[in-house]
C-alpha distance (Angstrom), angle and dihedral (degrees) to the residues before:
residue distance angle dihedral
M1 . . .
L2 3.83 . .
D3 3.79 120.0 .
A4 3.81 117.7 176.1
R5 3.79 113.7 -178.5
G6 3.79 132.1 -173.0
I7 3.79 94.4 -13.3
E8 3.79 114.6 -171.4
L9 3.79 123.0 -179.0
S10 3.77 130.7 174.6
Y11 3.78 136.0 -172.2
G12 3.76 103.9 -150.7
A13 3.81 107.3 -51.6
S14 3.81 92.5 -17.6
L15 3.81 115.5 98.8
C16 3.80 106.3 -150.8
L17 3.83 101.2 170.4
R18 3.79 119.9 44.2
G19 3.78 117.8 -169.4
V20 3.81 96.5 -40.8
D21 3.82 120.4 -177.2
L22 3.81 122.6 -164.1
V23 3.80 130.9 169.3
A24 3.82 128.0 -170.8
E25 3.80 122.3 -171.2
P26 3.82 133.0 -169.1
G27 3.78 114.3 -85.1
T28 3.81 94.2 14.3
I29 3.79 134.7 106.3
T30 3.79 114.4 -140.9
C31 3.80 113.4 -165.8
V32 3.80 121.5 -157.2
L33 3.79 111.7 -159.6
G34 3.78 135.6 -178.0
R35 3.76 144.5 119.6
N36 3.81 122.6 -77.9
G37 3.77 114.5 -67.6
V38 3.82 99.6 20.5
G39 3.81 94.3 116.0
K40 3.81 104.5 -96.0
S41 3.80 95.9 130.6
S42 3.80 91.7 40.6
L43 3.80 88.9 56.0
M44 3.81 91.8 51.2
R45 3.80 91.7 47.4
S46 3.80 89.1 50.5
I47 3.80 91.8 52.2
M48 3.79 89.6 49.4
G49 3.81 92.5 48.7
L50 3.79 95.7 -114.6
E51 3.81 89.9 119.0
R52 3.81 123.1 40.9
I53 3.80 112.2 -127.8
R54 3.80 119.4 -135.1
A55 3.82 95.2 -152.0
G56 3.78 140.3 6.1
S57 3.78 132.4 45.1
I58 3.80 138.8 -93.1
T59 3.80 114.8 -151.8
W60 3.79 122.3 -169.8
E61 3.81 118.9 -170.8
G62 3.79 90.1 -23.5
R63 3.82 96.6 -46.8
D64 3.79 125.0 108.5
I65 3.81 104.5 -124.7
S66 3.81 97.0 171.4
T67 3.81 92.0 120.6
W68 3.81 97.9 37.0
S69 3.80 120.5 116.9
P70 3.82 120.2 -113.1
A71 3.81 89.3 -109.0
D72 3.80 92.0 54.4
R73 3.81 90.9 48.7
A74 3.79 90.3 50.6
R75 3.79 91.6 49.9
A76 3.82 89.3 48.8
G77 3.81 90.2 60.2
I78 3.80 108.4 -87.5
G79 3.80 114.2 131.1
Y80 3.79 122.5 -164.4
V81 3.80 133.0 -163.8
P82 3.82 105.6 -173.3
Q83 3.75 127.1 -147.8
G84 3.79 107.2 -90.7
R85 3.82 91.3 30.1
E86 3.84 95.4 -112.9
I87 3.77 95.9 -146.8
F88 3.80 118.2 165.0
P89 3.82 103.8 -98.8
F90 3.81 97.1 -160.6
L91 3.81 95.8 46.8
T92 3.78 121.2 83.4
V93 3.79 121.9 -111.4
Q94 3.82 88.7 -103.1
E95 3.80 91.8 51.0
N96 3.80 92.4 46.9
L97 3.78 89.9 54.5
E98 3.79 92.8 46.6
T99 3.81 92.2 55.8
A100 3.82 87.5 71.9
L101 3.80 92.8 58.9
A102 3.81 89.2 81.6
A103 3.82 87.3 73.0
A104 3.81 95.7 40.2
P105 3.82 125.8 93.4
R106 3.79 114.0 -79.6
G107 3.79 113.2 -80.4
S108 3.81 94.9 22.6
R109 3.77 123.4 143.1
V110 3.78 135.0 -172.3
S111 3.78 103.1 -68.8
D112 3.78 123.8 -130.8
E113 3.81 85.8 -132.6
V114 3.80 91.7 76.9
F115 3.80 88.9 57.6
E116 3.79 90.4 49.1
M117 3.80 88.2 55.1
F118 3.82 94.4 43.1
P119 3.84 107.8 22.0
I120 3.80 94.4 175.6
L121 3.81 90.5 69.4
K122 3.79 93.4 63.0
S123 3.80 91.6 62.4
F124 3.82 91.1 47.3
L125 3.82 99.5 49.6
R126 3.82 93.5 122.7
R127 3.79 95.2 40.4
R128 3.79 118.1 102.7
G129 3.79 115.6 -108.5
G130 3.78 91.8 -124.9
D131 3.80 90.7 59.4
L132 3.81 93.7 60.6
S133 3.79 124.2 96.2
G134 3.79 119.1 -105.2
G135 3.78 92.0 -100.3
Q136 3.79 92.4 48.3
Q137 3.80 90.6 49.0
Q138 3.80 89.5 53.0
Q139 3.79 90.5 52.0
L140 3.81 88.9 49.3
A141 3.81 91.5 50.2
I142 3.81 91.4 52.5
A143 3.81 92.4 44.4
R144 3.82 90.0 50.3
A145 3.80 91.2 52.9
L146 3.81 90.8 48.7
T147 3.81 91.4 50.7
A148 3.83 88.1 70.9
R149 3.85 89.3 61.5
P150 3.83 96.9 -122.2
R151 3.79 124.9 -172.5
L152 3.80 91.3 -157.6
L153 3.80 120.9 43.0
I154 3.80 119.8 -163.8
L155 3.81 114.7 -163.3
D156 3.80 118.0 -172.2
E157 3.82 109.1 -156.6
P158 3.82 97.0 -38.3
T159 3.83 92.3 176.0
E160 3.81 95.9 55.8
G161 3.81 109.6 127.7
I162 3.81 93.2 -10.2
Q163 3.79 125.9 137.0
P164 3.84 115.9 -109.9
N165 3.81 97.5 -111.5
I166 3.81 91.7 55.9
I167 3.82 90.8 45.3
K168 3.81 86.9 59.4
D169 3.81 90.8 50.6
I170 3.81 91.1 49.6
A171 3.81 91.4 48.6
R172 3.80 90.5 50.9
V173 3.81 91.7 51.9
I174 3.81 93.6 46.8
E175 3.78 92.1 51.1
M176 3.80 92.2 46.2
L177 3.81 92.8 50.6
A178 3.80 92.4 52.8
K179 3.79 102.6 35.7
D180 3.79 101.8 34.4
R181 3.80 101.8 29.6
G182 3.79 101.7 31.1
M183 3.79 95.4 -123.8
A184 3.80 120.2 157.1
V185 3.82 110.6 -123.8
V186 3.80 129.5 -166.5
L187 3.79 111.2 -167.7
V188 3.82 122.9 -170.3
E189 3.78 111.8 -154.9
Q190 3.79 142.0 164.7
Y191 3.80 95.0 -163.5
Y192 3.77 114.2 81.4
E193 3.80 96.3 -162.6
F194 3.80 92.9 56.6
A195 3.80 92.6 45.9
R196 3.80 93.2 45.9
S197 3.82 91.6 51.1
L198 3.82 91.8 55.1
G199 3.77 109.5 21.6
D200 3.80 127.0 99.6
R201 3.80 90.6 -173.9
L202 3.81 130.6 21.8
A203 3.78 129.9 -156.2
I204 3.81 117.0 -171.5
M205 3.79 116.5 -158.5
V206 3.79 126.7 -154.2
R207 3.83 122.9 179.1
G208 3.78 95.9 -19.0
E209 3.81 96.8 -43.8
V210 3.80 136.8 92.7
A211 3.80 101.6 -112.2
L212 3.81 97.2 178.4
A213 3.81 133.2 10.7
G214 3.77 140.1 164.2
P215 3.80 145.2 98.7
A216 3.79 110.0 -26.3
G217 3.79 94.1 -124.2
E218 3.78 93.8 51.6
L219 3.80 101.1 51.0
D220 3.78 118.9 97.6
E221 3.80 106.9 -110.1
D222 3.80 93.9 -147.6
A223 3.80 90.9 52.0
V224 3.80 91.3 50.4
R225 3.80 93.2 48.2
A226 3.79 91.2 48.0
L227 3.80 91.0 56.7
L228 3.79 91.5 48.1
T229 3.80 94.8 50.8
V230 3.82 102.9 38.9
């Protein structure tokens, strides 16, 4: 479904991604791990079109989308939950969700399914996004992305700063989306245990490169941990 090959990205004279490959397939969860500053978020922003790559290609369902705008990628079925959530603090929960309808198929509305996944949001529809807790904002950010009806969902560190009970709810939703609904999921994480519990495939980044990748059950745990702690 998604095939990123040889991705290079630079900020000025600094090369932050060096020949990165990443594949996401329907019904699978691909976890991208690494310490802070290794390029995980930059890779996700590149896939979403928020950063212009200097080399490589990004193919989506057989089409090269390397030059597409973020809006076109969203309309094509790529959903994105950025690090830090980036909800609109002065809009209500309902209004935040409705902003995603611009990327949804014509005639779409906010689905009751998002409230089944995150019931707390239904009781907060008229509350401003900025008044929610961090965990509730993360649930809103995921629900907003799902409102656009994506076939690929990119989640950039959704567990960062979130209380354990909400982390469990987020994990349940991620697994359900992939296993029950056949969605492709790319999950950026720092915590190996969380990624290992969910991921079908792991890709560990070091200094802008994928140092180790493969099926989660086939990678040597000590080798993975060594790359995450160096």
